[in-house]
N, C-alpha and C positions, 0 to 999 in steps of 0.2 A: 393618021387618025387627028380626028379633031379632040378640041379641047373636054366637049361634053360626054365623046364617047369613052373618052379614059375616065372622066369623071365617074360617068354610069357603071363604068365595070369595076372600079376600084373603091365606091365610095358606100358607106352604110347604105341599107335598103332605104331607110326615110330620108335619108340626105337628099334625094333631087328631088323628091316632093316639098320640103323644106325649101331647097333654093328657088324651086318655082314659086312656091309662095312668097319668097324674098323678092325674087323680080316682077313678081304683078303689082308690089307696093302694098301688099295686104298687110295692115298692121299685127303684130304679135299681141295678145291680151295678157295680161300680167296677172295673173292669177294669184292668191293665196298660195297654194301649194308649191309655183315656181317660186316665190321668195322665199318661201322657206327651204325650198333645195338648194338656191342659190349661197345660202350659208353654209352648205356641207359640203366640204372638202375630200377628196383620200387621200388618206396619211403616205405621205412620200416615204419615210421613214421605212416602213413594214408595206410598202405596195397594195395597199387595203387587206392585207392576210392577216394581221391581229397579230402579228407574231413575226421575231427577227431571229435570223439564226447566225450564230457568231460560232468561229472557231476557237476551242479551247485546245491547245495541243495536237492529239491526232482526232479527236473529238469534235463532232460537231454538234452544238446544242441549240435547243430553239428556247428562246426567253419570250415573255410578252413584250409587245412594242410599249414603251413607256409614254411614247408621245401621243398615241391614241388610247391608251390604255387597255389595248385589245379589240378597240371595237374595228378597227379599220378605218374608220372614218372619224375626220375631225370636225366638229361642232354638232356632230350628233347626238350627243349627252344633253339631252334636255328633258326635264321630268316631265313626264306624261301624265295625263290623268288616271290612267290604269294603277300606276306606280304611287301617284301621292292619295287614291285611295287605299291601296293597301298598306302605304307607312301607316295610313291614319287607322287603320282595322286595329294593325297590329298594335300600334298606341291604346287603342282603347279596350284592346285584351289585357295589356299589362295593368292598366287603370285600375278593371275589374277585378285582376286576381288580387292586387293589393287589397281593393276594397272586401273581397270575399274574405282574406286574411283578417281582416279588423272587423267583420262582420258581428254583432250582439247576438241578433236576434233570429230566429228560423226563416222567418218570413222575410227579412232582408236578403239571408243568404240564397233561398230559394230563389229571389227575383234578381240578382246577382249570377246566380248561375243560368236562369234560364236565358237571359242576355247574352251571358258568354256562350253556349250553346249555340245561339242564334247567328252569331258572329263566326262561329268554326265550322257551321253547317256548310259552307262553299270548300272550305278547306278539304272537309271529311268525305264531302261529294267528290271532291277530285282524287285523293287518295283511294276510294273505292273503286273508281273508274280506270286508274292505273293496275290494277291488281288483276 
């Protein structure tokens, strides 16, 4: 058997296409997604499982991996826009609740309550959908 036959038999499905592209001299384009993915590595401690198995006497315990914090990937924990928006929403809710406690007029209280209900509307809709 030749090298190409063995490569075709034992390689991943896309490996032959990638090899043909490299041999043809077609440059790979470096997209933003490839750059971001190159920063993410699989955790070597837990082998991307997110937990490690330890033996304690006769018992076998599974604990969350301390290297990747249970994610299975290293470098993957970057704040996303969705998490940032959720954090900002929670901060605004806390501010509104504090303002409601200190409100002196009924008009101000109603305005703050309306804003609070508007911020909580997505969370309430999510809970209703799950029920």
